[in-house]
C-alpha positions as a printed Julia matrix, in Angstrom:
346×3 Matrix{Float64}:
 -12.33  135.58   -97.13
 -13.07  138.64   -99.25
 -13.77  141.41   -96.73
 -16.31  143.03   -99.09
 -18.7   140.08   -98.92
 -22.2   140.97   -97.76
 -24.61  138.62   -95.98
 -27.12  138.95   -98.82
 -24.58  137.82  -101.43
 -23.9   134.34  -100.04
 -25.3   131.11  -101.41
 -26.42  130.25   -97.9
 -28.61  133.36   -97.8
 -30.13  132.69  -101.23
 -30.75  129.02  -100.57
 -32.26  129.47   -97.11
 -34.59  132.11   -98.56
 -35.97  129.43  -100.93
 -37.19  127.14   -98.15
 -40.86  128.16   -98.33
 -41.03  127.54  -102.07
 -39.25  124.21  -101.66
 -41.87  123.11   -99.15
 -44.66  124.14  -101.52
 -43.1   122.05  -104.29
 -42.7   119.14  -101.93
 -46.31  119.22  -100.72
 -47.58  119.14  -104.3
 -45.13  116.51  -105.52
 -45.54  114.13  -102.57
 -49.29  114.42  -101.94
 -50.18  111.0   -103.37
 -47.11  109.16  -102.06
 -47.5   110.6    -98.55
 -51.19  109.65   -98.52
 -50.36  106.07   -99.53
 -47.66  105.88   -96.87
 -50.09  107.19   -94.26
 -52.62  104.51   -95.2
 -49.92  101.84   -94.96
 -48.79  103.03   -91.51
 -52.35  103.15   -90.18
 -53.27   99.73   -91.56
 -50.45   98.0    -89.71
 -48.64  100.27   -87.26
 -44.95   99.33   -87.0
 -43.74   97.8    -83.76
 -40.84  100.25   -83.86
 -39.5   102.96   -86.13
 -35.74  103.42   -86.53
 -34.19  106.57   -87.97
 -31.0   106.49   -90.01
 -29.09  109.71   -90.67
 -26.0   111.79   -89.99
 -25.26  115.49   -89.56
 -28.14  117.88   -90.19
 -30.29  114.95   -91.3
 -29.77  113.33   -87.9
 -30.96  116.55   -86.24
 -34.11  116.26   -88.35
 -34.39  112.66   -87.16
 -34.42  113.91   -83.55
 -37.3   116.2    -84.48
 -39.07  113.2    -86.04
 -38.51  110.95   -83.02
 -40.26  113.28   -80.6
 -43.22  113.81   -82.92
 -43.69  110.17   -83.89
 -43.6   109.02   -80.28
 -45.93  111.76   -79.01
 -48.34  112.0    -81.96
 -48.3   108.5    -83.51
 -47.47  106.54   -80.35
 -44.74  104.41   -81.93
 -41.41  103.77   -80.22
 -38.71  105.51   -82.24
 -34.95  105.17   -81.97
 -31.84  106.19   -83.85
 -29.97  103.41   -85.65
 -26.19  103.59   -85.98
 -25.03  103.29   -89.62
 -21.69  101.81   -88.52
 -23.4    98.66   -87.2
 -23.7    97.56   -90.84
 -20.89   99.46   -92.57
 -18.11   98.79   -90.04
 -19.21   95.82   -87.96
 -21.11   93.94   -90.69
 -24.02   93.28   -88.33
 -27.75   93.77   -88.67
 -30.44   93.18   -86.05
 -33.77   91.6    -87.07
 -36.11   94.28   -88.42
 -39.33   92.39   -89.19
 -42.32   94.58   -88.41
 -40.16   97.73   -88.22
 -40.0   100.82   -90.37
 -36.62  102.34   -91.17
 -36.73  106.08   -91.9
 -33.52  106.99   -93.73
 -32.8   110.7    -94.22
 -30.11  112.16   -96.47
 -29.67  115.25   -98.61
 -27.32  113.49  -101.04
 -28.38  109.86  -100.61
 -24.82  108.85  -101.42
 -22.97  108.33   -98.14
 -21.73  104.72   -98.25
 -22.48  103.95   -94.6
 -26.1   105.12   -94.86
 -26.68  103.13   -98.03
 -25.13  100.01   -96.48
 -27.19  100.35   -93.29
 -30.42  100.97   -95.21
 -29.79   97.92   -97.41
 -29.04   95.75   -94.36
 -32.22   96.9    -92.61
 -34.29   96.12   -95.68
 -32.69   92.68   -95.98
 -33.59   92.06   -92.33
 -37.26   92.79   -92.99
 -37.65   96.54   -92.44
 -39.97   98.63   -94.59
 -37.63  101.33   -95.89
 -38.85  104.93   -96.16
 -36.3   107.41   -97.51
 -36.36  111.2    -97.46
 -33.75  112.24  -100.03
 -33.07  115.36  -102.06
 -31.09  113.67  -104.87
 -33.54  111.46  -106.74
 -30.72  109.85  -108.74
 -28.97  108.6   -105.61
 -28.57  104.95  -104.56
 -30.5   105.54  -101.33
 -33.5   106.89  -103.21
 -33.48  103.86  -105.52
 -33.3   101.45  -102.58
 -36.44  102.7   -100.81
 -39.76  100.92  -100.55
 -41.24  104.41  -100.36
 -39.12  107.43  -101.32
 -40.29  110.99  -100.73
 -38.15  113.56  -102.55
 -37.31  116.64  -100.52
 -37.71  118.86  -103.62
 -35.23  121.4   -102.23
 -33.46  121.71  -105.57
 -29.71  122.25  -105.89
 -27.98  123.3   -102.68
 -24.42  124.47  -103.36
 -23.53  126.0   -100.03
 -21.83  123.44   -97.79
 -24.14  124.39   -94.92
 -27.52  122.72   -95.44
 -30.47  125.07   -94.94
 -33.44  124.65   -97.24
 -32.86  120.89   -97.44
 -33.02  120.68   -93.64
 -36.28  122.6    -93.53
 -37.6   120.48   -96.41
 -36.78  117.38   -94.35
 -38.73  118.72   -91.36
 -41.63  119.48   -93.7
 -41.55  115.93   -95.09
 -41.61  114.48   -91.56
 -44.62  116.65   -90.74
 -46.35  115.65   -93.99
 -45.93  111.95   -93.15
 -47.22  112.58   -89.63
 -50.29  114.39   -90.93
 -51.17  111.55   -93.32
 -50.38  108.91   -90.71
 -52.43  110.34   -87.83
 -55.13  112.14   -89.83
 -55.14  114.64   -86.97
 -56.89  117.81   -88.26
 -54.64  120.08   -86.2
 -51.52  118.5    -87.73
 -52.98  118.72   -91.24
 -53.78  122.4    -90.69
 -50.32  123.19   -89.32
 -48.65  121.47   -92.27
 -50.76  123.43   -94.76
 -49.85  126.71   -93.03
 -46.11  126.05   -93.0
 -44.98  127.49   -96.39
 -46.58  130.91   -95.88
 -45.32  131.12   -92.31
 -41.8   130.24   -93.42
 -41.83  133.32   -95.65
 -42.7   135.48   -92.63
 -40.13  133.7    -90.45
 -37.4   134.55   -92.97
 -38.17  138.24   -92.48
 -37.79  138.19   -88.69
 -34.91  140.39   -87.55
 -32.53  138.53   -85.25
 -29.72  141.07   -85.65
 -29.81  141.75   -81.89
 -27.93  138.45   -81.53
 -24.92  139.72   -83.5
 -23.33  141.9    -80.77
 -23.71  139.04   -78.29
 -22.11  136.41   -80.55
 -19.67  138.31   -82.78
 -16.72  137.7    -80.44
 -18.02  134.63   -78.61
 -15.87  131.54   -78.14
 -18.62  129.27   -76.79
 -22.39  128.95   -76.99
 -25.05  126.68   -75.54
 -28.22  126.24   -77.6
 -31.09  124.89   -75.52
 -34.44  123.45   -76.58
 -36.87  120.8    -75.45
 -39.23  118.27   -77.01
 -39.24  118.35   -80.79
 -37.47  121.71   -80.49
 -34.34  119.91   -79.28
 -33.51  118.7    -82.81
 -33.7   122.31   -83.97
 -31.35  123.36   -81.14
 -28.93  120.66   -82.36
 -29.1   122.07   -85.88
 -28.48  125.61   -84.64
 -25.38  124.51   -82.74
 -24.08  122.6    -85.76
 -24.53  125.6    -88.05
 -22.66  127.88   -85.63
 -19.73  125.46   -85.65
 -19.82  125.0    -89.44
 -20.23  128.58   -90.55
 -18.93  130.74   -87.69
 -16.03  128.63   -86.47
 -16.59  128.63   -82.73
 -17.72  126.02   -80.23
 -21.46  125.56   -79.85
 -23.25  122.71   -78.13
 -26.93  121.8    -77.92
 -28.62  120.57   -74.78
 -32.12  119.59   -73.86
 -33.62  121.9    -71.27
 -34.11  118.75   -69.2
 -30.39  117.86   -69.28
 -28.45  121.11   -69.01
 -28.69  121.22   -65.22
 -26.94  117.83   -65.05
 -23.41  119.27   -65.18
 -23.22  121.59   -68.22
 -24.76  124.46   -66.22
 -21.45  124.77   -64.34
 -19.88  126.56   -67.33
 -22.62  129.17   -67.73
 -21.67  132.67   -66.62
 -20.95  136.22   -67.83
 -18.64  135.07   -70.64
 -20.75  132.11   -71.79
 -23.76  133.06   -73.96
 -26.89  130.92   -74.25
 -29.48  130.76   -77.03
 -32.7   129.48   -75.45
 -35.5   128.28   -77.73
 -39.08  127.32   -76.89
 -42.39  126.37   -78.43
 -45.78  126.95   -76.84
 -46.48  123.44   -75.58
 -46.12  121.44   -72.36
 -42.35  121.98   -72.36
 -42.55  125.76   -72.15
 -42.71  126.2    -68.34
 -39.44  124.32   -67.83
 -37.72  126.41   -70.5
 -39.06  129.61   -68.96
 -37.65  128.59   -65.58
 -34.25  128.08   -67.19
 -34.29  131.62   -68.59
 -34.54  132.97   -65.05
 -31.73  130.67   -63.89
 -29.43  131.67   -66.76
 -30.11  135.33   -66.06
 -29.24  134.74   -62.41
 -25.81  133.57   -63.57
 -25.38  136.79   -65.6
 -25.12  134.8    -68.83
 -25.59  136.75   -72.08
 -29.01  135.31   -72.91
 -30.73  135.19   -76.3
 -34.33  133.95   -76.26
 -36.49  132.79   -79.16
 -40.06  131.68   -78.55
 -40.6   133.29   -75.14
 -41.54  136.8    -74.02
 -41.57  138.52   -70.65
 -38.33  136.88   -69.58
 -34.89  138.35   -68.82
 -32.47  138.54   -71.73
 -32.5   139.6    -75.36
 -35.78  138.44   -76.92
 -35.53  137.57   -80.61
 -38.76  137.93   -82.62
 -40.7   134.7    -83.19
 -43.98  134.06   -84.95
 -47.07  132.82   -83.15
 -48.09  129.49   -84.66
 -49.09  125.95   -83.82
 -46.36  124.62   -81.5
 -45.91  121.7    -83.89
 -44.27  124.0    -86.45
 -42.88  126.76   -84.24
 -39.4   125.17   -84.09
 -39.33  124.99   -87.9
 -40.05  128.7    -88.08
 -37.32  129.43   -85.52
 -34.65  127.65   -87.55
 -35.62  129.64   -90.64
 -35.17  132.92   -88.74
 -31.93  131.58   -87.26
 -30.43  130.75   -90.67
 -30.61  134.37   -91.75
 -28.94  135.49   -88.53
 -26.15  132.88   -88.51
 -25.27  133.68   -92.12
 -24.85  137.33   -91.12
 -22.89  136.3    -88.02
 -20.44  134.27   -90.08
 -19.8   137.26   -92.35
 -19.43  139.57   -89.34
 -16.77  137.21   -87.98
 -14.86  137.39   -91.28
 -15.85  133.96   -92.58
 -17.46  132.66   -95.77
 -20.47  130.59   -94.67
 -20.6   128.84   -98.07
 -17.1   127.38   -97.79
 -16.24  126.29   -94.26
 -12.63  125.13   -94.11
 -12.07  121.34   -94.34
 -15.77  120.55   -94.95
 -17.39  119.12   -98.09
 -21.0   119.02   -99.25
 -21.19  115.23   -99.37
 -19.55  113.46   -96.44
 -18.71  109.95   -97.57
 -18.5   108.16   -94.24
 -17.83  104.43   -94.3
């Protein structure tokens, strides 16, 4: 990599900075379609909702699963694309909704699985950035992400746009005033989240070989995305765990040479995450904390907001930091070795 590269000169930096505007475009473009979808979901709630995605999109699906189960009360599960694309099988899907998520809409396994689900009776909802893609054309209802071109291999604004689309659907589905208000506030808050200074994480992670990223509830999908981006752009091992699961074995590795990024939102999950901060500190782990104050460790600035959208704001702040971290480690975050923008899994 060119040693003169600066964090502000990367495509990743420029594209992540566009997330707020992308969400504004999306809200305006999808207002009618999201309202119609909400009416449909209220008029005959699905017996189950299945998500279909890979990579960053699958992390967004984790975010969706927690919110749909807690806010809409519908059982939600992740479907494996390979059931259709490799094993040529398809379970009955009558009365189900399939939520397929893809930036490109072109991965053969996702298209095959979405088609099979639709043939088995599922109502197919697709969140896709490329409106010319086969997945977009296949949908019963397609909501464009409106993120615009994304040339950096690492997805940023398209991931945030996906989270925003999930929240928009949830707001129209539940008609919960607090959800509607949080969704409306998101674009402006994303602009403020982008300006949060997480540079205190750089000395902790510049020479790291391993990292745990911990979250809980709908914040767990964001922790998964953070770990993925560290691997993609910075080239070292990072793994996400739920705060409810990390004590079940993975805690054994945590110590002075094993940093932890702990994330939280201000909801019912916060006390358990706070307790973990104390436990990690007791193991002398280098501890980075986003979303909590008055705890041991290095506290990264986080905005106060409705807990529904707090994890979305955290990932926006994180993207700026991880881009800078990649550059500090001598890597080009736009061009991770061996990775491509569209992963054509079969």
